[in-house]
C-alpha positions, -999 to 999 in steps of 0.1 A, spaced: -1 0 1 16 35 -10 5 67 5 15 101 0 12 126 27 -14 97 42 -34 97 10 -38 62 -4 -24 61 -41 -53 47 -60 -39 46 -96 -5 51 -104 13 58 -137 -10 76 -160 16 88 -185 4 119 -205 21 139 -231 40 165 -207 43 139 -174 28 114 -154 -4 115 -132 -13 95 -100 -44 93 -83 -49 98 -47 -80 94 -24 -78 130 -7 -67 163 -11 -32 170 3 -31 195 30 0 216 37 24 205 63 48 229 80 50 218 114 75 191 131 62 165 154 77 189 183 58 217 172 25 198 171 32 185 207 38 221 220 7 237 205 -19 206 209 -40 209 244 -46 173 246 -6 165 248 2 188 277 14 158 300 32 145 268 48 178 265 63 179 299 75 144 296 95 150 263 109 182 278 120 162 310 137 134 287 156 158 264 138 144 233 127 180 219 160 178 197 149 145 181 114 151 174 120 182 158 149 169 135 147 158 102 133 121 98 105 99 93 86 88 125 55 78 138 47 90 173 21 74 190 10 103 211 -4 94 244 -30 119 255 -38 137 289 -63 111 291 -41 83 288 -18 95 313 -46 101 340 -53 63 333 -28 51 354 -23 51 391 -6 87 403 20 66 421 31 51 389 30 79 369 49 99 395 75 73 396 80 71 360 81 112 356 109 113 383 134 84 371 149 98 337 159 63 322 123 48 325 107 82 310 131 79 281 122 42 277 84 49 280 87 77 253 107 55 229 84 27 232 56 53 217 80 62 186 84 39 156 115 41 133 96 48 102 66 69 94 32 49 93 0 62 78 -30 46 86 -39 38 53 -5 16 51 -11 -4 82 -24 -41 79 -36 -66 102 -5 -83 121 20 -58 110 50 -57 137 67 -26 142 101 -19 159 101 12 184 133 33 191 133 17 224 142 -16 205 109 -31 213 80 -40 191 44 -36 189 15 -52 170 2 -25 147 -34 -37 132 -68 -30 125 -100 -42 133 -126 -30 108 -124 8 107 -103 8 139 -67 8 143 -52 -15 169 -21 -17 190 -13 -49 204 -48 -57 196 -65 -30 216 -85 -3 196 -67 27 216 -58 54 188 -81 80 191 -67 103 162 -49 92 131 -30 108 106 -19 140 123 8 152 95 42 165 106 71 178 83 93 148 101 66 120 102 29 116 114 12 111 147 -14 90 159 -30 100 193 -35 71 218 -58 72 249 -39 44 268 -1 46 278 19 15 264 44 11 291 76 -10 285 87 -37 308 117 -15 313 96 11 327 81 -12 354 92 -21 389 98 -58 397 64 -58 415 47 -44 385 60 -68 362 55 -98 386 15 -88 389 9 -93 355 29 -125 353 27 -161 361 43 -154 395 17 -132 410 10 -158 439 47 -153 447 40 -116 449 14 -123 476 41 -142 500 66 -115 495 38 -89 504 31 -111 535 67 -115 545 68 -75 544 94 -78 516 72 -54 489 94 -27 495 124 -45 477 105 -51 447 90 -15 443 
């Protein structure tokens, strides 16, 4: 699937006497802002803006390149426990891993995403990007609230849930989601939870 500024290419290579015509499915709008500029001006990305500044990712997101930013909205940050959010925001390494987990290494418009596509993030992890009917999905969940916001250096899809990589979780948080959750209960009963958090 070929796209031009997120417009789908319908018919290619119509040769004319004075050039070539390619037919696309929408009007292409002018794109003048970088991903960083969009983050700085979009109200629903206020928490993300602060997180990007704290992790010094500003220069990356305004540099030349082609990235896909899965931009967590304010609502996405509000969904996770305040204690967890404060811990990540206060840990530069965990925060950088979290944000890099939301940046894909290439620009991916919604039109070019097919079910079962696995994409690598800047953190080195992978995300399963797919579609279910009209909805785009991430790891099987339809959490993309707004798609195909174009920037000069890539494309932004707004997501309403935070994607937290394992590297940004404590041992306790990792264990709660795994097959050793009962062991965690024993650590808690023994008063050793603090070592895992």
